[in-house]
N, C-alpha and C positions, 0 to 999 in steps of 0.2 A: 846390432845398431839401430838406433831410434831417431828419426828427425822430426823436429818440432818447428811449426811455423807460428808465431805470436803465442808460444807456450802450449799449443795444441798438437799432439802426435798426428803426424800426417804421412810418415814414409818409414819404411824399414828395410833391413836386409841382413844377410849373414853369410859368412864363408865357412866352410868345412872343409879341414884338410884330407887330401886323398891319400891313396897307398903310396904313392910314387912322389914325385916332385910338383905334383899339382895340388890345386884347391879347387873347389867348386864354389861358385855364387849361388846362394839359395835364397828363395823368397823376397827378392828386391822388389818393393812396391812402393809407389807415390800415389796418394789418394788423389782423384781427378781434380778435387776442388783446389788443391795445392800444385797443380802442374803449372809449368811456365815460369817457375821461380829459380830455376837450376838446380832444385833439390835432386833430381836423379843423378845428374853429372856429378854432384858434391858426394852423394852416398856412394856411387861406384867408385870415385876416387878414394875415398876413405876405406872402402871394402878391399880394393886392390892393395892399400898399404897394410891391411891387416893380413891378408893372404901372403905377402912378402915377409911380415913378421913372423908368419908361422912356417917360414922357410920355403914356401911355394916358389918356382920358378914360371909358373904357367897358371892361369886362371880360366876356368872352364864353366860354361852355363849352359842350362837349357831353358828355352822359351818355347811359346807356342807360335806356329809358322802364321798366325793370323795376328800376332801382336806387333803390328807395324811401328808403333812409335817406340816399343821397347827394342826392336831390331835395330831402327834408325839410330837410337841412342847407343846402342853397342857398336855398331859399324862406325860411328862417328868417334869413339873412344879407341878405336884401333882394334876391335874384335873381328875374326873372320869366321865364316862358316867351315864348320868341320863335321866329320863323321860322327853320328849320334853314338854315344857311349853309356856303359852302364845300364841302368834301369830303363833308359829311353832308346836303346838299340832297336827294339821292334816297335816303337811308338811312331806311328807314320805323321802325326801331327805335331811332333816335337823337331825343333830347330835347335841344333847344337851349335854353340860357337867358342871359340877360345882366343886367347891372348898371351903372347910371352910378356912377362912382367918384368 
């Protein structure tokens, strides 16, 4: 998914189907120059719809424990902190979150 502001690409994100009934949010990003316009919330909402369309009942994500703005966005959208999963199990700087769709 690509987000544009005034025709310029300023954000992106993707979802990847998991092995069970989950999907993983991958590479969500909004350029700092475009923040404050609600693009992150809109990207997240569309990515959640894409995960549902893939048949996922739950959306998981990994972010850095120092990514305070991202964590705030996810918490506001209903995500909760979960145990680290997959490739992030042994990553002490990873913060994993999930949401039932």
